N, C-alpha and C positions, 0 to 999 in steps of 0.2 A: 923723642923730643916732644911729640903731641901728648904722650901720656904724662910726662913730667909737668908739662904746662898745665893740663887740666887737673891733675892732682893738687898742684900748688893753688890753683884758683879755688878748688874745693876747700882746701884747708883754710884759706883766707876767709871764704864765705862762712865756714863753720866757726871760725874764731871770732866773728862779729856777732854771733847770735846773742850774746849777753848784753849787748850795748843798745838794743832796741828799746825805745820808750813808747809807752801806750797812752793814748789821749785819755782825757776824762770822758767816761762813757756812761750810757744808760744800759743796764743789764737786764736780761730776761732768761727764761728757761723754757724748754719744750719737752713735753712728756707724752707717753702714749695713754691709753685708757686705763692701764694698770698702774700708772704713776711712774713707770720706768723711763729714764732719760733717753731722748732720741738724738744720737750724734749724727752729724752730717745733714741736718735739715738746712735747706737753702732759704734764706730770708731776703726778699728783694723789696726795695723801695719802689712802688709803682710810679711809672712815669720818668724813671731814671735808670742809669746803668749800675747803680749801687747794689751790692749784695754781700751778705756775710753768711757764715756757716756755723752751726752749733759745734761745740767741742765734745769731748768724750762724755762729759757730765750733762750734755743737752743745753749748755749755757751759751748765749750769744751776747754780743756787745755792740752797741751803736755809738758812733762819735757824738759828742756833745752837740755838734752843729746840726744833727738830725734829731729834731724833737717834735716834728709834726709830719703828718702824712699817713698813708696807708701802706701796711706791710703785708706781703704775700708769703705764706709758709708752705713750702713744697717738700715732700719726702716720698720716696719710692714706696708704693703700696698703701699710702695714706691719703685721705681726702685733703685737698688743698684748702687753706683758710686765708682770709683777708681780714685784718684787724688794724684799727687805728693805733698809732704809737701811744704808749702809756708808760709810766714808771713801773719797774719791777714786774714786767709782764710774765704771766704763767699761761703757756699755750698748751691745751690738750688736743692732740690729733687722734682721729679715729681711723681704723683700717678701712680700706676700700676693696670690695670683692670684684671690681671690674677686671676683665681679662687683660687688656692692653692699655692700661691708664698712661697718661702722660709721664714721660721719663725725664729725670734730671740727667744732664750730660755735662762733660768737661771738654767737649770738642774744641772750644776756644780757650782751653787751659784755665778755665774758671768755671765754677758751678753755675749752671744756668738751666732754666726749663728749656726743653727741646724746641718749644715755640719761639723762644726769644732769640735763637741762634740763626743768624742770616746765612745758613748753609744747609744743603741737602743732607740731613743726618736722620738715619733710622736707628731707633734704640729699642732694645728688649730688656726689661728688668729681669732680675733673677727670679722674681715671683712669676713673671709671664713665661719664662723658660720651664719652670716647674709645671705650671698649668697646662702648657702645651706638650708636656712630656718630651722636651727637647734635650738631648744629651750629646749630640754630635754637631759639628760645624756645618755639615751639609743639611741636616735637619733644620738648623737655625735659618739657613739661607732661604728656605722655602717661604719665610714670613717677612722677608726684606725685599722691597722692590729694587730692581737694578742689580742685584747680587746673585751670583751663582757660585756654589762651592762643589767641586767634583772631587770625590774621595775614592780613587782606585784602592788606596790603602793609606795608612797614616804616614807611609814613606813616599807617597806620590800624590800630593794634592794639587788641585788647580783652582785658582781663585779668579773670579771674573766680576769686574764692576764696570757697568755701562759698556760692555762689549770688549773691554780690554782684559786679556788674560795674562796671568802670571803663574806659570807652572813648570819652568825649567829647573831641573835638578842638578845641573852641572855646577861645579863649585865656583866657576868664573861668572856664572849668570848674575844678573842684576834684577832686583824686584821691580815690578810696576805698581804693586799694591803693597803698602806697608801693613804688617801684622804686628801688633803690640800686645803685651800683657802687663798691666799695672805700670804703664809708661815705658817699658823696655822693649826695644825693637827685637823681633824674632822672625824676620822675613825670610831667612834661609829655608828653602822649600822643605828639606828633610827634617828640620827642627821646628816647624811652625804649627803642626797639628796638635791641639790640646783637647782634653776632655772638658766638657762644660759642666762643672760641679761647683757648688758653693759660690755661685757668681752674683756679684751685686748688680751688674748690667753688662750688656754688650752694646757698643756704639759702632755703627757703620757709617762713615762719612764719605760722601760721593763727590766726584769732580776732583780736579787737581787740588791737592791739599799739602803741597810741599812746605808751605810757611808754617803750618801747624804740626805736621807729622814727618817732616824730613825728606831726605833724598829719595826714598823709595815710593813715595805717595804720588806717583804720576797721575793716577786717576782715582785715588782715594785710599782709605785705610779701614782696617778693622782693629778695634780696640777691646780687649777682654779685661774687665775690671773685676777683681775678686773681692769678696767680703773681707773687711779688715776687722780686727778685734774691737769689742766693745766692753765697756766697764761693768758688765753684769753677767751672771751665769745663764747660759742658754745653750741649747744643743738640738740635734736632729739625727734620726736614723731612718733610712729608707731601704726597703728590701723588695725586690721584684723577681718574678719568674714567668717565662713565656715559652711560646713554641720555638722550635729549633734549639731547644735546651738553653734558651736565653736566661741568663741569671745575672743579678746585679745587686750591689749594695753601695750605699753612699751615706755620708753624714758628716757632722762636725760637732765639736765640743768647744765652747768659748768660755774661758775662765779668767776672772779678774785675779791677778796675783798680788798687786799692791793697789789699794783703793785709789782711784783717780790718777794712778801713776803708771801701772804696768799691767797689760792684759795680753792673753795668748789665745790663738785660735788654731786648732788642728782639724783638718778636713781630709776626707779620702773619697775615692771612687773606684769601684770595680765593675766593669761591664764586659760581658762575654756572651758569645753564642757560638754554636756549631756552624760549620760551613753550609751554605745554601746549595751548593753544587757538589755532587758526588764526583770523586776522581776515580775512575775505574782502574787506575794504576796504583791506587792506594791513597787513603786518607779523604779529606773533603776540602773544598775551596770556598773562598769568600766568607770565611768566618771572622771572628774577633775575639781578642783577649787583651784588655787594657787595665792596668792598675796605676792609679795616680794618687799622690800624696802631697799635702801642702801644710806648711806650718807658718803662721804669721804672728809676729810679736810686735806690739805697739808700746812705746815708751814715751811718756810725757815728762820732759825735764822741768817745765813750768807751764803756766796757763797759755803761753804763746808758742811753745816749741814741742814738737813731737817727732818720733822716728818710727818708721815701719821696717822690720826685717822680714823678708818673705823668702822661704825656701821651697822650691818646687822639685818634683821628681815624677817622671812617668815612664813606665815600662810597657811596651806593646810586644805581644807574642802572637802573631796572627798565622793561620794556615795560609797556603798559597793563594794567589789571585787567579781566577779562572779566565786567563787569556785563551780563548777558544777559536780555532780556525773555522772559517766557513767554507773551506774547500776540501777537507779530508776528514771524514767522520770516523769516530771511534768504532772498533769492531762491534757490530751489533747495535750501534747508536746512530745518531744523526748529527748534522752540523748546527743545530739550534744552539745559541748561546745559553738557553734557559734549561737545557737538559745536561745529562752527565757528560763530563769530559774525560779524556784519557791522556793526561800529561805525564809523560813517561818517568819523570823523576819522583813521582809519588809523594810520600810523606817528607821528602827532603825539601820540598817547596815550602816557602814561608817567609815571614818577616819578623825580625827581632830588632827593637829599637829602644835605646835609652836616651832620655832627655832630662837634663837637670839644670838647675840654675838658682842663683841667689840675687835678690833685689833689695836694695837699701834706699828708702825714701826718707827725706827730711822736709819738714815744713816749719817755717818760723814767721810769725807776724811781728814785724818791727813796730808797727802801729796799725791802726784800722785802715790805712791807706796803702801800706807797703808790705809785700809778702814775698819771701824767698823760699824756693823749693829746689831740691836737688834729687836726681834719680840716677842711681848707679846699678848697673846690671852685668851679670856674668851668666853665660849659658854654655853648656857643652852637650854635644850629642854624638851618638855612634849608632849606626844602623847597618843591618845586613839583610839583603833580600835575595832569595833564590827564586827564579821564575822561568817558565817555559815560554820563550819568546815566539815560537812558531805555532803554539796551540795545538799540536798534534801528538800522537803517540810515537812519532819518529824522533830520533835525537838529532834534529836539525840545528836548532840554536837553543842550547841550555845556558842560561845566563845567570850571573851573580853580580850583585852591586854592593860594594862596601864603601860607606861614607862616614866621615867624622869631621868634627870641626869644633871650634870654640868662638865665642863672640863676647866682646866687652864693650860697654857703652856708659857714657856719663854725660849728664845734661844738668846745667844750672839755668834757673829761670827766675827773673825778678818781676813780679806783678805789681802794677800800680793802679789804684782805683780811687779817684777823687773827683768830685764835682761832675763835670760833663766828659771826663776822659777815663778810659779804662784800656789798659794794654800791658804788654810784657816785652822784655828783652832777654836774650840769653845766648848761650854757646853750648856746643856739644861735641863729643868726640866718639868715634865708632871704629872698632877694629874687629876683623874676623880673619880666621885662618882655617881653611877647610880643604879636604881633598876627597875625590870621588874615584874609586877604582871600579872598572867594569870588566867582568870576565866573561868570555865566550867559549863554550865547549861544543864540539860538533863531531859527529861520525860522518866523514866525507862519503862513505858508502851509501848513506842516505841523502846527504846534502847534494851529492853529484847529480843524481837523476831529478831531484827536486828543484834545483836551482843552479848549482855550480857549473854544470855541463855547458851552460849558456856562455859563461866566460871562457871555459876551456875551448869550446867550439870556435869562439871568436879568434883564438890564437892559431888553431891548426886547420880549420875548415878551408881557408883560401888555398893552402897548399894541396889538400886532399882533393878539392874541386879542380884545381889546375891539373892534377894527375888524372882525374877522371876524364877531362876533356882531351888530354894529350894521348892517352893510351890507344884509343881506336884509330887515331890517325897514324900510328906507328906500326900498325898490324896490316897483314894482307886483307884485301877487301872482303874475303869470305868470312874473316873473323869479326870484322867491325861491328855489325849489328848485335851479335851475341855479347861481345865484351862491353859495348856501350850499354846494353840492358843490364848486364851484371853489375856494372859500376853504379848505375842509377839505383839499383836495389840496395847496394851496399851503403850508399849515401843515406837512404831513408833509414837504414838499420842504425848507422852510426849517429846521425843527428836527427832523432825523431822530433816531431813538434811537441810532444809531451811523453811522459813516462807514466807507466802504471805504478804508482808509489807503493802499492800493497805488496809488490814483489821486489822492492829494492834490496831486501837483505841478501838476495842472490847476486847482486852486482858488487863484486870485490875489486874490480879493476876497470881501467878505461878500455874502450873498444880496441881490438887488435887490428888496426889498420893494415899494417905490413903483412901479418900472417894471413888475413882474409884475402887480400889481393894476390899475394904469392900463391896461396892454395888454389884460387879460382883460375889464374893464368896457367898453373901447372897442368890443368885439365887439357889445355891446348898445346902442351909441350913448350910453353913459352916461359923464359926466365925473366922475372921482374928485375933482378939485379942487372942482368946483361942489357936489358932494354934501357934502363935508366943510365947505365954507365956510358952507353952510346950517346947520350945527350950532353956529356961533359959536365961543366960546372952546374948548369941548370938542374941536370938530373941528380947530381950529388946533393944539391940543396933539398930537392924534393925527398930524396931517399933518406937523408939525415932527419928531416922533419917527421916523416911518418914513423921511422924507427924510434926516435926519441919519445914519442907520444903514444906508442902502441903498448897495450896490455900492461900499463903501469899500475901497481897496487894503490888502492885508495886508503888513506889513513883513517883509522877507526877512532883516534883519540886526538883530533886536532885541538889546539889550545891557543887562545889569544887573550891578552889583557891590555888595557889602556888606563892610565891614571891621569886626571886633570887636577890641577891645583889652582886655588884662588886665595890670594891675600889682598884684603881691601882695607883701606884706612880712609877716614873722612873727618874733616874738621869743619864745623858749621857755626855760623853766627846768624841770628834771626831777631826780628822785631815785628810786632803786630799791635795795632792800636785802633780804638773805636772812639770817635768824637761825636758827641750828641750836639748837633748844631741848632736844633729847635726842638720843641716838644714832640717826641716820637721819631724824629728824623735823625739818623746817624750815618756816618761814613766810616768805613773800615778799610785799612790798608795794611798789607804785611809784605815782608820781604825776607828771603833767606838766601845767604851766600854759602857756597860749598866749595871746599878743596878736597879732591879725592886723588889717591894714589893707588893704582891697581897693579898687581903683578899675577900673571897667569902662567902656569906651567903644564907641560905634557911629557909623559913618559910612557913607553911601551916596550916590553921585553918579549913581544911576540916573535916566534920563529916561523917565518912564512913557509907555507907548504910548497914543495918543489914544483907541483903541478899548477896550483892556483894562486900562489902568493898569499895575501891576507884576505880574510873575509871583511873585517871592519877596520882593524887597527894596524897602521904602518909602524914598524919597529924604530926605535931610537937607540943610540949608543949611550945616552945619558938623559937626564931630565933637562928639557930645554924651556927657557923662560922668555917672556916678553912682558914689558911694562909700559905704563903711560900715566900721565897726570891730566886731570880735568879740573877746570874752574867753571862754575856755573851759578846761575841764579834762578829762583822761582819767586812768584809773588801773586798777590791777589788784590783787587780793588772791589769793594762792595758798598752798595747804598741800600739802607733799609728803612722802612717806616712802620712803627708800631702804633696800632690804633685799636682801642676796645678789645684788647686781648688777641689781636691778629698781628701778623707780621708779613709785609710785602718786601721783597728784596730783588736786586739785580746785581749780578757779579761778572767779572772777567778775571780769569786766573790762567796762570801759565804752569804747566806741569812738565816734568822731565824725568826720563829714565836714563840712568848713567850710560855712557858708552861701554861697549863690550869688547874684550880682547878674547878671541876664540880660536883654539887650535882644532881644525876640522879633521880629527883622526889621523894627523900627520904632523911631523915637526916642521915641514915646509909650507903647509897650507894653513896660513894664519889670516883671520879676519879681524880688522880693526873697524868696529862698527861706530858710526856716529851716534851721539846721544839722541834718543827720540824726544820729540817736543810735542806737547798737546796744548793748544790754545782753546780755552773753553769759555763759552758765553751761556749764562743761565739766568733764568727768572723764576721766582718762586712765591708762593703764597701759602701761609700756614696759620692755624689758629683754632678758634672755637666758636661755634654757632649754637642757636637753639638753646639759650640759657646754659651754654657750655656742656650740653649733652652730646654734641657732635664735634669731635676733634678731627681736623683735616690737615692735609700736607699735600700741596701740588708743586711740581717743579718741571720745568721744561728746559732743554739744553741743546746746544749744538757745539761740536768741537772739530777742529782740523788737527790731524795727526801726521807729523812729518818724520821722515827717516825711520819708518816701521822696521823693527828688528825681528827677523823670523828665522826658522830653520827649514830648509827645503831639501828634499831627496835628490841627490845628484850622483852621476857616475864619477868615480874617482880613480885615478891611476893607481894600479897595484892592489885594488880591492875587488873582491868578487861582487859583494853586495853594493847597493847604492848606500851612500853615507849621507848623514845630515850635515848640511853646510850652512853656517851662519851667514846671513846677508842682509842687505838693506832693501826692502821691497818698495820703498818710496812713500807714497802718501795715501792716507785714508781719511774718512770723515764719518760722523755719526750725528743723527738727530734722534732725540729721545724724550720721553715723557714719563713721569712717575706720579703716582697717586697713592695716598694712604688715608684710610678713613676709619675712625672708631666712634661708634654710636651707643650710647647707654639709653635703652628704652626706658628702664626703670632700675630699681635696686636689684631686680631679679634677672634681667636679661640685658647683655651687651653684645654688640656685633662688631666685627672688624673686616676690612677688605683692603687689598693692595693690588695695584696694577702697574705694570711697566711695559713700555713700548720702546724697542731699540732697533733703529734702522742704521746699522753700521756696515759700511762697505769700503773696499779699496777703490780708489780713484782710477779712472781709465789711463791717466798718464802721470808720470812722475814729475818732479820739479823742473826737469829739463825738457818736458814735452814728450818723452819717450813712452811707448806703451809699456804698461806694467804686467808682470806675470800673472797676478791675481786680479786683474781688472774686473770690477763689478762683482767680485766674490764677497759673500757675507763673512763676518768675523766668525772664527771658530768658537765653539761652546757657548754661543750666544743665541738664545731663542728670541725671535722678533717680538713675541708677546708672552708675558707671564702674568698670572694673577693668582690670588689666593683669597679665600674668605672664610669666616668662621663664626661660631656662636659660643657665647658662655652664658648658659642658663643655669641659675642657681635658685634654690628655694630654702628659706630657713624654717625648718620644722619647729624649732624653739630657738632660744637665745644661744644655745650651745651646739645646735646640730644643723647642718646644711647638706643638702644633696645637689649635685651638679651634673650637667651634661655638656660636653664640649666637643662638637664635631668641627672638622675643617676640611677644606678641599684646595688642592694646589695643582695648577695647570701650567705646562710649558709647551710652546709651539715647536716646530721642527728645528733641530740642531744639527750643524755640520761639525764633525769632530776634527777636520783639518782645514787649513786655509785654502787648499786647492779645490774645496767643495766637492770632492769625489762623492757621487751620488750613492755609492755603496757604503760610505762611511758616514751614515746619518742616523738620526732618531727622529721618527715623525712625532708630531704633537701628541701629548698624553696628559692625563690627569690622575691623581691619586687622592684617596680619602683617608683621613686620620680621625680617630674618635677616642675620647676619654669620657668616662662616667664614674661617679663615685659618691662617697659620703664622707663628711668630716665631722667629728664630734669632740668637744672639749670636756675633759673629766679631770677635775682637780689640777688645773694648770698644765695639763698635758693634752696636746692636740693630736687626736688619732685621725688619719686620713686613709681610706681604703678605696682603691680605684681599679677599674678594668680598662685596658687600652687596646687599640688596634691601630697599627701602622700599615699603611697601604692595604687597608681593610678589604678592598675588592680584588686584591691580588693582581694588579695591573702589571704586565710584563713590559719592561723598558731597558734600554741600554744606558750605561753611564760613560762608555767610551768605546772607540773602534779605531783600528789602524795599528797604533803601537809599534813596538820594535819589529814585530814580524813583517810589517809592511816593507821593511828594507830588503827582504828576499822574496817579495811577492806573496807572502802569507799574512795578510792582515788578520788581526785577532779582534775579538768582541768580548766585552765584559758586561754581564748582566747585572741589573740593579736588584735591590732587595725585594723579595716576595713579601707577602703579608706576614706580619707578626702580631700575635695576640698574647696578652699576658695580664697578670695582676700585680698590684703594688700596694704595699703597706708603708706608711710614713708616720713616724711619731716625732713630735717637736715639743720643746718646752722653753 
């Protein structure tokens, strides 16, 4: 029903494209120093909310009513200009070598300077990503205050904005942070990691932004915007090689096919390196191999309408992740996560992931005031990961995860801009269908002494202990001391406080309770069977228990699997508008309403072990489902004041994470979690000082977080290990501060600095006044303080040659990897140094750039995660971050 409705609306929208009329206008053109047209330049009328954008030919149009005033011209990588309105303007823009110049953003669904947006938004242009040599999402996050990106692998990312983490890989999970590429949502964890190549810019918007970015933007969104085709021939090729056999190639070719009508852009990226950690059982760990392709086609049907078709594909083929135990060292090694591991599946460990999609964008200007855009996206993904969950050379928990899914989304938005009002209305539809299969293999001869005997002992130890207490009382007094001592020794043998795990291969069965006691009593000419028979029913019970649990063989190939399913549909309507009530003073309000239908499923074909039952997954006879419907709203209210190129704002916003239906490793154990709610209060000040040589961005915020959804380790009926159970931990709060500074000393040197302070904790009591499990604990994956700073120093040897030096430093304070703040599962504060230096020279319209780079140049050792699946059986594992990488890069562009 929803699909038919939204397709129908789309057809209606497209059918009206030819009926738009354009006002009488004044036209102009914007070109670069070489006379090439610049598409996408934002032209803003100073002192108002009016703005327009140049088309593929660099042409812009102004309504006849706008014939006086000052226009500002802004374009990524070019110096801003301000000019008075004139007839048939021709504006020439020059490139700017500054490292992190002001970036244009579409956060409010229209092109604006980041300074003019009354929202905490950090943006990095594609040029800045190149200058910083950033190719991965976690590297990008180092330069954005309030953002953390944890990449165990492309199959297991964690995103954190202002202390709120979104990292659950289950198919029924719901995002807290929206991830978009070219307007298409891709927030499903296993499908969201993308290589950063041929990017126009990256926008990270912080605070609840559901009005702007939909149902998953409880605390913010990341938007990756790729370069679109332009109507002239241009291209680039980049090659690099470095330590750890790091090798890479990337580039693009942009080709005009029909002048001013049809253009195409093909881009690619290949990035790989060998594993940083040697696996003594074969192969290496923590390596990378990623190939990504993109083709974009832009068609102009007339001066007012164009379409973009974008095709994406990425294939990841990584070696295994080094989940390393800190309690059992490899033979001849140690337990440090930074040294060789011995994960017994060897080269079988690894990650293979396919992600592909198609995006269709349309834009139509009915007139200078009314603009229609649609975004249609389809994505599909399939991933397989084999990993050693226990992090040892023993076959305790060898795991495999298989996940696949599809996503479809469609959005229509009508923008209106006239006089003192600027806003939009729209509707969207989202559908996804995914499933995640988890497989566990175990040799119980290893798992029994390492962990499972605890569960086994819990079943039989009471009866064995009762026998030990009863036997001496049934014997003549002369035998009682000796038998009592004998039973005490046997108890220590049968139920040791710990096992020597290096000798577990000799343990092929459970202890022989019956045989040991019978043999020991035979030395006194006493029959165990006769003694217990004399006790009647009680004796028969004890005898049956010890016989049924004695000397039983331990399975060497125990197998379990569990599959969860998630089908999500959402229909949304939204509106957002800004009213300029006085010179520089504006009020913004936005509202989004959502209807969601969730259907969650669980299935397990596990055959429980006769001794222990299941390790993790309780079996089902069929796939069982649960479903629910949700109606919700989110919104924002903002007041801001623009003055002399500065912007002061105050906002209140409401964010929401959808409710969750979770099967907790069992068909009978279902959690229906309430939707999370965040109410955020924020003030900010951004702008430029010192003759616009200093750009600054300050924001301070406080939010209350209700119905916090989390996963906690709990004991479960029928399972050996602890299982993760979804529950509602109550309330939390956070106070934070973010600062961004960019300072251009002169044309040769610019500086940047970012700082974030996040004091996020769980409240002492929930909404009902009851003490909370995590009272006073800090949010996981959230350093209290982060900062980064860097320099872009460049010197022009002549008009065609420039040398540069770009060092930077990034610091994070202490991080807890779990909400229970286990002191073992932490990373203390640390900082890393990155550096780039090189020379660029232009020869006959070709720019040559050669550089040397160092990432983590001082080889700082740090963890990116701890705990993980091994924590469920008492074997927490630890993952090391990247050591230093040095290399060289050659880039040619024309």
